[in-house]
N, C-alpha and C positions, 0 to 999 in steps of 0.2 A: 529714567524718571526719578524724582526724589523719593527717598524711602524714609518717610517720617513716622510710619507706624510699624509695629513689630510684624515680622513675617511669620508664617505658620511654623517655619523652622525654628525661630527664636523664641516662640511662646510655649514650646513643649515644657511642661512643668513636671519634670521627672519625679519630684517628691510625691506627687499625687498617687503614683502607682507603687510607692515604697511600702511594703508591708509594715515596717516599723512605725511609719508615720500614722497609719490608720489605727493602730492598736495602742499607741502610747501618746496620749495627748496632754497628760498632766504635766505641770511644770517640773515635777521631781521624778517623772517616770524613768527617763534615761539616766539621770544622775544616780538612781538607785542600783544600777547595774554595776558589775565589776568594771575595772578600767578596760580589760580586754574586750568584754561584751560591748561596752560603750563605744570603743574604737571600731569594732566590727559593724555596729549599727550605723555610725556616721560614715565610715568609708564605703560601706555597701551602697548607700544612697549616693554619696558623692561620686564614686567611680562610675556609676550609671550615668550621672549628669555629665561627667567629663568626657566619656566616650561619645555621647551624643553631641556634645559641644564641639569636639574635635572633628567629628564627621560633618557637622554643619558648615565648618570652615570651607569645605570644598563644593558647596552648593552654589550655583550661580545666582540664586535668589537671596543668599545671605549677605547682608551688608557688613562692611568692615566695622562700622560702629553705628549705633542708634543715637545720633546727636540729641542731647537734651540739655537745655540751659541749666546752670548750676542750681538755681533755686527750685526749679521743677524736679530736677534729679533728686535733690535732697528730700523733697516731699514724697517722691515715689519710693525711695529707699527706706523711709521711716527710720532714720538714725536716732533712735531714742534708747533710753536705759530704764530699767525697772529694778526694784529691790529684790524681786524673786527671779529665779532662773526662767528662761524662755522655754516654751515647749519644743519638742523635736520638730514638729511641723513648722513652727516659726523659724527655727534655725535653717531647716532645709529650704524654706521659701527664700530666706536671705541668701543662701548659697546660689539659688537660681537667679535671683535679681542681680547678684554680683556678676554672674556670667552674662546675663542679658544686656547689661548696661556698660560693660567694660569693652575697651577696644580689643578687637580680635587680632592680636599680633600674629597669630598663626594663619591668617587669611592670606591667600596669594597676592592680594592687592593692598596689603599693608606694606607700603614701600616708603614709609615716612621717616623712620629712624635707622640708625646703624645696627640695631638688633632686630630680631624677628622672633616668631613663635618658636617654642622649644620642641624638641623631638620627643617621642614617647619615652625613650630612655631618660631623657632629661627630667620629665615629670616624675618618673619612678625614683630617680636619685634624689629629687627634692623631698619626696615623701620619706625616703630612708633617712636623709639628713635631719629632717624635722623630727622624726621618731627618736633619733639618737640624742638630739639636742646637746651636742658636744661643742666644746670650746677649745680651739687649738692654740691656746696661749702657752700651756705647759704640756709636756709629753704625758705625764701621769693622767691628765684629764682626758686626753684624746690620743692614745697610742696609735690606733689604726688611721685616724684622720691625719695625724702628723706624718706618718710614713707615706700615706697616699699623696699628700701634698709635696713631700720631698721627692718622691718618685717622679711626679709630673714636672717639677721644676728642674730636676736633673736631666730628664729627657728633652725638655725645651732648651736647656743650655747646650746639650749635644747638637740639636738642630741649628742653633745659633753659631756654634763653634767656640763657645766658652768652655772653661774647664768643667768637666762633668761633676767630679767629686770635689775639686778644689774651689769651685765657685759657690755662690749662695743665692738667696732670693727669698721672696715672700709673696703670698697671695693676699689681696686686699679688696675692699668693697669698691671697685671702680678704678678707672685709669687715672682720674684726678688724684686719688689718694696714692696710687702707685708712683705717679710722677712726684708727688710731694715727698714721699719717703726717699726717693732717689735723690732729690735735691737736698734734703736735710742730711742724708748720709754723705753726700759729696762735700757739703759745707763743713760738717763736723769732722770729717776725715781730714780735710785740709787745715781747718782751724779748730783743733780739738778743745782748746780752752774756752770756746764759745759755750760749751755745755756748763761750765762752772762760772764763767765771768760774764756771759751774755755778749750781746752785740754792742760795739762802739761805732758810733758813727751816725732770674728764676721765672718760668712762665708767671704771669702777673698774679694769679690767685695764690700759688704756693709762696711766691715772694712776699705777698702781703701777710700770709699766715706765719711765716718764719721770721718776720720782722725786718725784712730788707726794704720793702716798699716797691711799688711799681716803677718808680723812677730809677731804680737800680737795675732794671731789666733793659738791656740794649737789644733793639730789634734789628734783624738782619734782612737786607733786601732779598727779594725772590724774583724768579723769572715770571713771565706772564702766566705760566701754568702752575705757579705756586711752589717751585722748588728753590731751596736756599742757594744763594750765589756764594760759593766758597771764598772768592776774592773779597767780597764785602764783609764776610765773617771775619777774615783776618784783619781787615781795615778797622772794624769795630773793636776788636780785641786790642789792637795797637793804640787806637784812639783812647780807649778806656784806661789803659795803662798810663798813657801820657797825661791823663787828667787825674791821676792818683788813685784810680780804682784798682781793686784786686780781683780780676776775673777768676772764677773757679769752676764754672758749670756751663756747658753748651748743650742746648736742647735741640736735637734734630728730630724730624718727623718721618715716619714710614706710613704714609696713607693719611693725608690731611682729611678733616671731617667733611669739607665741602667738595674739593676737587679730587680727593684721593691721590694727592701728589706725594712722590717719594723723593726725599732729599738725597743728594749724592754722598752717601755715608763715607765711602773710602776717601774722597777728597777732603771731607770735613775732618776725618780722623787724622789725616796727615797734619792738619793745622793744629788740632787740639794736642797732638803729641808734641809738636814743636813748641807750643806754649805751655805745656804741662797742665792741661785742663781736663776735667772730668767730662767725658762725652756720654751723654744720655740720648737714647733713641726712643721716642714715643711711638710705638707701633700699636697703639690701642685699637685702631681700626684696621690698618693694613698689615700688621705684624704676622697675621695668620698665613701669609704667603710663605712663611717658613716651611710649611708642609708641602708646597707645590714645586715640583721640579720645573714646571713651565714658567713660573713667575718669580721664583726665588732670587733671580738676578736683580730684581728691584731692591734687594737688601744687600747688594754687593758691598763688602767691607764691614758688615755689621759685627763680625767677630772682633773687630778692632775697637769697639766701643767698651765703655765701662759698665753700662747698665742698659737694659732694654725692657720695654713693657709691651705685653700683648694681652688683649681681652678676649678670651674664648667665648664670652657671652655675646660677642658681636658676630664675626664671620663664621664661627664654628657652631653657633646655636646652643651652647651650654646655657642653662638657666641663669638669669640675673641673680646676683652679680658674681662675676668671676674674672678677676684681673690678676695677672702674674707679673711681678717684678723680678727680672733675672739680673744677677750681678756677677761680673767676671772676677770678683775678688772673694777671698775666703770668708766664712761666716764671722770671723773675728772682726773684719772691717765693719760690717753692719752692726754687730753687737757693741763694739767700742764706740761707734758713732751715735748709737741710739739707746743703749741700755740705761735704764734707771736704777738697776740693781735693787729692785723691790724685794727685800728679804722675806716678806710675808708670803710671796708667791714663787719666786725663783730661788731654788735651793741648790747650792753647789754641793758636790759630793765630797765627803771627807777625804783628806789626803790619803792616797794609796788605794782607795776604793774606786776602781775604774770599771766601766762596762766594756764588753767586747766590741771591737770594731768590725766592719766588713773586712774580710781577709785581705782583699787587694786594695783597700782604701788608700793607704799612704802612697804606695807605688803608683796607683792610677792617678792620684792628684798631681804628682810630679810629672808624670808622662803627659797628662793633658795640658799642663801649663807650658811644657816645652813644645809640644806639637802645635798648639794653637797660637803661640807667640804672645800669650797673655802673661804678663808678670804678675803673679799673685801676691807679691810682697805688698804690705799695706801702705807703703809710701811711694810705690813705683809710679803711680799715675798722677797723683796730686802734687808731688814735690812739697809735701807739707812738713810741719814739725810734729807729725803724729807719733814719731818714735820718741818724742820727749814730752809725753803727757804729764799733766800735773797729777797730784795725788788722787783727785776725783776720778781719774780715768785709768787707774791701774787695773791689772787683770785679776786681782785676788777674789773678786766676787762674781766672776763670769760664770753664769749658769750654763751647764751643758751636761748631757747625759753620757758623754764619753769622758776621756781623760780631762782633768782640769786644765784650762788654758793657762793657768799660772805656770804650768810646766813648760810653756813656750811652744807648745805644739799648735801652730796656726792652721793646720789642716783638719783639726778635729771637727766633726759635724756637731752643730748646735741643734739639739732636738727641742729645746724650749723655744719655739719659733716666735712667740710673742716678744721675746727679748731682742729680736732683730729689727723691729719697727718702732714707730712712735706711738702706737696704741698698745692695747693689752688684749682684751677679749676679741676673738675673731670667729666668725662662723666657719664651719669645716668645709669650705668650698672645694678643697682638694678631693673630697669624696665624690662629688658629682662630676668633677673634671676627669678624675681617674676612671671611674666607671663608664662615663660617656665615651672616653677615648678608647677604652677596651672594647666597648660595644661597636663603635664605628670603625676602629682601626686607623692607623696612620694613613693608609691609602684612602680610606673613606673620607678623612678630613681633606686630603689633597684633592680628591674629586669634587668635594663641596666648594673649595676655593676656586678650582678651575672652572666649575660651572658658573659661579658668580661672575667671573670675568667674561666668560663666553656669553652669558645672557646680557651683560652690559653692552657688549659689542653688537649683539642682535638688536637691542633697543636703539642704539645709536644709528644703526643702518635704517631702521624704520622711521626714525625722526628725520634723517636726511632725505628720505624719500618723500616726506611730507612738507619739505620746504616750499614756499616761505611761511606756511601756516605755523609750523614749529621750527624754531631756529636754534641750532646748537650754539653755545656761547663762544666756541672756538671754530675757526675754519680749518679746512684741510691744508696741510703744507707738504706737498709732494707725497711720499709714501707714509710719512709720519702724520699722526693726528695729535696736534698739540692739546694737552690736557685730557687726552683720551686713553690713558694707559692704566686706568684703575677700574674699580667696581662701581664708581659713581657716574651717573649720566646727568648732565646739566644743560638746560635749554629753556627758551622762552616760548610762550604762545604769543603770536604776533597778531594784533587786530587787523581785520581785512582792509581797513582804510589805509593802514601802513604798508601792507603787503603790496598794494598796487602802486606805491610811490617809490619804493627803494628795493634794490637787490639785497640778498642776504648779507653780502660784504658791506654794502653801504649802511644797512641797518645796524650791523655790529659796530661800525665806526661811529655812528650817531649815538649809540648807547654810551660810548666813552666821552664823546665831545659835547653833546647837547644835553645840558643838565635838565632842561624842561622835558625833553623826550625821556630821559632816564627816570625822572620822577613819575611821569605818566606810566611807563612800563612797570615800575615798582608797584604802582597803585593797581594796575591790572592784575599782576601776579598775586598780590595780597588778597584782592577781592575774589579771585578765582579759588584761592586756598580756602577761604571762609565758605564759599558756596559749595565746594566739594565736601567739606566737613559736614555740612548740613544734609547733603544728599547721601553720604555714607557709602557710595559705590567703591571709592578708592581713597587711600590716604597717601598724599605726598607732601613734602615740606618744601620750603624755599629758603634762599639765602642770597645776600649780596656779596660782592667782593670789595674790600676797602682799598684805599690808596696803597701803593702807587699805580695799581692796575684796576681802577674802580669799574664795577659793573653793577647795574641795578638788579634788584631781586629777580632771581630765576628759579625754576624748579630744579631741585636736586633729588635724584632718585637713586638710592643705593640698592644695587641688585643683589640682595642677600638672601631673600626668601627661597629656600630649597624647593618649594612647591610651585613656584611661578613657571608658567609655560608661555609659549608664544601667543596663545589665544588670550592669555591674561594681559600681555603687553598690548595687544590690539584693543582690548576693552579699555585699558588705561588711556591710550591715546584718543580713542573715540570719546571717552568721558571728558578729557581735557579740552578737546575741540568743541564739544557741545557746551560745556560750561563757559569756555572762552567766548563763544558767540553770545551767550546770555549776558555775560558781564559787559562786553563791548556795547551791547544795546543799552544796558542800564547806564553806562557811562557816556552814551552819545557818540560812540566811536564807529558805529556801523556804517557800511557802504553798501552798494548794490549786492544782491545775493550772488556770491561766488561760491560754488559748491566745492568742498574739499573731500576728496575720496579717502575714507578711512575704513579699514577692515574692522569687522566686529559687530 
């Protein structure tokens, strides 16, 4: 039934029992304490609230969200300001309201986005990072954060098959930014004079940002289940060249956001090598299969790419935001492509004053490059004129905490990481990734990925057992299940009037061919989503598929929550069927009462 009012679980007002709040009511009472005492007062109360909040996530009476219209929510939150400090009681009350009215991403039935609630170690690392308030742009400002980030990136490069010490990379606030940095690096590496002379004359958003425009992005055809067709990629490259364009960047995907499809990276790499193009693999969602021996074959050939993105804040549950860009080329490639050489911040060491290196660094870098088949020479992949840079791109100002790159040592580690990207200040995301990784272990991350795929298979089986009420968007094809090789589950709720008229295969065919039917199905799905948000029992999202394989909006359920059990899947499907029946009645699509057996 709808949950429009707070449950007893969600109305627990932890601050009422906090000793600090009963004895310190004046506006300046807490501010008169020392910083350490002030922190202890706030965290003691907040910790109690958070422990209760996390525990409530697992209660069957706790909703995923308490839906409140924006204007009503603003009134309840009382988002006002005053000239004087608020009392401790007021602040703690706002803490509680923030918890009460926020979406519970840690709830097992939060199956809406590609991220989910964080683990206890994740919460602890966020607290630590906030307490440090460090910026990983230069080593001196964040020595520990810098080294933790570099350690994580080096280990991820090892899992990919990139040079461990001879490669590079950077953490950034989200996959879109990581993809943007990869594209800018590839462009400036191939056309270094762009930095000084500009453009004359990319996924769409980065292309717009870096001045190319969406029309300069050539789309490649995919199979029905969303995988890039290598033959069409080569055709698009050749056509672009014939029309006078200069291709430089190919974006493959490892785990698309809707279907969780994986492009055939090895076949694509052969083409990009033949045409001397930078191959980037966006693994923001599916890249975490790096950790899984069961599913890593989905990334076959990834070591042949030039750059790769993985977002640990998605399938690995590291707190938002945590995105890693890994590059198969040495730090010099990224620094030369992106460095602004801001002298007020990045300081080169005086000639002859060098820091010590890792004892095996230089030998390891050469061995890695040879073993993995990755040429770490800055001009190897792009075929650019980057070895003939203009004066603005010389090495003399290259900041690094090891030997100056002016000495020609391309394998030196760059410790001032802000110099490798297109921004400057960055949160120390490496701290929470490193500590979370240490806490869970590599095997723990592998188990989490494997479980996500296994639970997706379980949900698919349950949905197929409920046909025709619930209809997978793809049919079985022999032993293989088209579009069912990832952690996303995609399906429709089918109104009962339609169930009686067509078989599942006929229904899927009509979704493609009958535009009127497709619009009606999209309307049903969208209306169900709104109704489910208002009820708060579960959260799932929906998506359509565009041409050339169009499908009307369907439910997309990413199986990422580590706390979800089979009983939660049964509750989800029961909720969808119940809401579907309500919506079909509202839309006049009902037919005679045909009972659908749903567990839960």
